N, C-alpha and C positions, 0 to 999 in steps of 0.2 A: 145331850145324847141324841144320835141319829136313830130315828124310828125305822121299822121295816119298810114303811111306806116311802119314807124319804130315800132310803137306800135303793129301793126298787126304782124310784123315779130317777135317781142319779145314774143308776146303771143303764136305764133306758136311754138317757141323754148321751152317756158315754158311748153306748153301742151305736146310736144314731150318728154321733160325731165320727166314730171310727169307720162306719159304713160310708159316710160322706167322703172321708179321706180316701178310702179304697176306690170309690167311684172316680175320684180325681186322679189317683196315682196309677191305676191300672192302664188307662189309655196312654198315659205318658210312658209307662214301662213298655207297653206294646210298641209305641212309636220308637222308643230307644232301641228295642230289639230289631225292629224293621230297619232302622238306620245302621245298626251294627252289621246286619246281613248285607245291606246294600254296599256298605263300605268294604266288606270282604270281597264281594263278587265284582265290584266295579273294576273294569279293566282286565278281568281274568277270562280264561277260556275253560269251558266245561267240555270234557271229552266223553262221548258215549261210545263205549267199547262194544263191538259186535263180534261174537265168537265164531262167525262164519264168514265166508267170502262174500263179495258183492253180488247182488242180484236175487238173493233168497229173501224169505219173509222177514227174518230178523233184521237184515240190512234195510229193507224197504221201510219198516216201521221205525227203525233207528233214525233214518234220514228224514222221515216225516216229522218226528219229534224234534230233531235238531233245527228244523226250519222255524218252529213256533215257540218252543219252550223258553228260550232266553228272554223274550220280551216280557214274560210274566214273572221272572225272577228278579227280586230287588237288585239294582246295580246293572241289570241288563247285560250279563256276560255273553260273549260269543259261545256258540255251541257247535261242536264239530263231531264227526263220526270217524272212528278208527277201527278198521277191520283187523281182528286178531284170530284168524281161524286156527283150529287145532284141537285134537282130542274130543271131537264132537261137541264143541262149544265150551268145554270145561277149562281150556287154557285161559280164556278170558275171565271165567269165574274165579279161578285160582289167582290170577293177576289182580283182580279187583279186591279180593279178600286180603292178600298178603303183601302186595307190592305197590299198588296205586296209592296216591295221596288219600289219606283218611280224613278229608276236610270238606267234602261235598263238591269237589270239582271233577270227580270221576264217577260216571254212571255207566250202566250197561243194560242193553236189551238182553237180559240174562237167558241162558239156555233154559228152556221150560222144564227140564228134568232136574233142576238144581236141588229141589228138596229131596227127591229120590237119590240123586247122586251124593248128597251130603249124608243122608241116612245110611247109605251102603258103603261110604268111604271111597266112592268112585273118583272124587276129585282129590288129587294129591294135596297133602298139607293139613289133613284133619280139619277140614272146613266145616263150620256149623252154619248152615244156611239161615237159621233163625237170627243170626247176628247181622246179616245184611239188613239195611234199612230200605223197606219197600217205598217206592215213590208213587207207583200207580200202574194199572194194567190197561193197555190200549185195546186188546182183544183176547178172548180165549182163542185157542188154536187147535184145530183138529189136524193131526198128521195122518195122511192117507197112504196106504199101500196101493200103488198103481202099476198097471201093466200096459204096454204098448198095444195098440188095437190089432196088430197082425200077428201076435204071438200065439194065438189060439187059447190063451189063458184069460178068461173073462170073469171068473168068480173065485171066491175063496175055495170052494170045493174043487175047482180045477187044479189048484196047487197041491192037493192031496195026492194026485196021480201024475202030475207033469212037472219035471225038473224046471226050475226058474232061476236064471242068473239075476241076482239082486244087487244093485249098486249100493255101496256103503260109503259114507263120508269119513269113516275112520273107526279103528278099534275102540270099543267102549261107547260108541254113539248108538242111539236108538235104532238107527238104520242097520246096525250090526246085531245087537242083542235081541231085538224084537223078532226078526226072522229066525234066529237061533232058538228062542223060546218056542216059537210056533212049530219049528221042526221037531223039537223034543217032545212037546206036550200035546200038540194037535196033529202031528204027522205030515206037515207040509214038506215040500222038497225044494227049499231055497238053497241055491249055491251062492254064498255071500261073497261078493267081489269088493274087497276093500281098496282104499287108496285114492278115492275121489276127494278132491280138496273141499268141495262144497256142493250145495244143491245145484248150482249152475252147471258145474262140470258133470255131475250125475245126469242132469237133464240132457246135455249134449250126447252123453253115452246112450241114453234111452232112445233119443231121436235117431241116432246113427245105427242102431241095432247091435251095439256093442254089449248091451245088457237087455234083459226082458222087462225088468221091474225096478222100482225105486220107491223111496218114501219122500213125500212132499207135503208141506203144510198147505192146508186148504186156502188160507189167506194169501200166501205167496203165489199159489197156482192161479187163483182167480185174478191176481194182479198181472202176473207175467205171461201166463198162457191161458186166458179164460176160454179160448176155443177148444182146448184139450178136453174139458168137461162138457161144454155145450154141444160140441160136434162129435162126441164119442171117440175122440182120438186116443184117449186112454180109458181103461176100465178101473174102477175103484173096487179093490178086492177085500180090503179091511180098513178100519179106522182106529187110530190110537186115541181112544176116548172111553169114558166110563159108560156112555150111552150113545146111541146113534145120532148123528147130525140129522136135522129134519130133511135135508136134501138127499140123504142116503139111508132111509129107514130100514131097508132090507139088508144092508151091508153089515157084516159082523163087527161089533165093537169089541176091541181087545179086552176092555174092562169087564166084559160079561162072559169071558171064556174061562176054562179051567174045570177040572173034574173034582178035585179035592178042595177042602176049605183053604189049605195053604196055597194051592195053585191059584185059586180065585183071588185071594188076598194079594198075591204077587202081581197078578195081571191088573188088579185095581190100582196098586201102587204105581206101576209103570204107566198106566193110562191116565192117572190123575194129573200128569203133566199138562194136559190140555187146558186145565183150569188156570194155570199160570200163563200159558200162551206167550204173548208178546208183551212183556212187562218191563218197566224201568225200575231198577234198584240202584242204590248207592252203597258205599262201603260201610263197614262197621266204624265206630268211632267218630261219626260226624256229630257236631254239636246239635242239640235239640232244636235251637232256633233255625238252623239251616235246613234241618229235616222238615220242619213245619213249613218253611218257605218253599222248598222243593215240592212238597205235596200240594200246597196251595197253588203253586204255579202249574202243576200238572192238571189239577182240577179246572183251573181257568182255561188252560189250553184245550182240554177235552170239551169244554163248553163253547169254544170259539167257533162261530159259524164258518170262518175261513178255514180252520183246521178240519172241520167236518166235511166241508166241500172238497178240500184237497184230498182227503182220504177217499171220498166217493169217486173223484176223477181218476184215482189210481187203482180203483177196485179193491181198496183195503177196507175190510169190515172193521167196525168199532163195537166193542162190547166192554165198556169201561168199568173198572173197579177203582175205588180210591186207594190211597196208600195204606190206610188202616185196614181196609177190607183185604187187600192183597197180602198184608202181613199175616192176617188170620189164616188165609189159604195156605201160605207157606208153612206156618206153624202146625196146622192140622195135618198136612201131608207127611210131616215128619213123625207124627204120633201114630206109629204103626207097630204091629207085633214083631217081636224078635224073629219069629219063624219066617214071616213074610220078608223081612229084611235080609235074612240069611239066604233064603232061596233066590231072591233078586240079586244079591251080591254074587252068587255063584255064576250067574250069567254075565252080569255087567263087568266083572273083573276077570273073567276067564279068558278074555281075548288078548 
């Protein structure tokens, strides 16, 4: 008969033997997974879809990532950028969700309002942003409302009394519904001019005097036209963020506006897009080992001194979040009250 002591000793031996096996098997399994990912990506091309035209902040960050990401993905696939402008960046998000290959070869520098757009149903096709797989954030992004220096409109308060022609990149884009919200709830006087294909075309309209104001991402502006801010060529009249950027402490942050609780919640929902900023995501349905590989590749890229130096040379800020952290940001932004969602929807879908 086996005594309790003998049984305990035998169990300890078995547990130790099992742990030893695990310590040998797990690295082999990890290597096998790595090999499977490398086999899949070898010889393939990853496409980073950008939902706006060339020259804007989304495009600049997409092209920066395309230069460096592939070398850190097992199998070293080529990485290219494809611009897919339309519907304020939502066309690319819809394509990524419903049409693109669901295998880890389709990525996007997703429109930063993707969580809000998903919660409100602004993206056609009943998209659930939480089902996208986050790869990582390159930077947070403050969208700025700016006016040209000779318009006579220098502050947010000026827009309460002076009509302002405001360039919009399309119905449903933040450059359309944010000015509309401000007109209705804060009393501004924006005349929203739609039809500009992207930030670059809106920028040309602003320079030529065709419009008085536009919305531009701080990161893209610092890269493409740094003198606009440094030399006072444009005035920053508001910022689409939950709190002011350190460079513009006195400029109103949209996320701090609103009179009623519901208005305040709506403005926070809209302004929260800054926290997603310029982020890489991939489609739903990607095998877990490829998601892990893409996230690890992003982390390695973000730590690469050459990548950091390239960003600095192009005046592109870096404010990195890992894929897991970015996933939490997207999920939390979708966890908002029904009242705030309905109020936001009435603006986003009304155009």
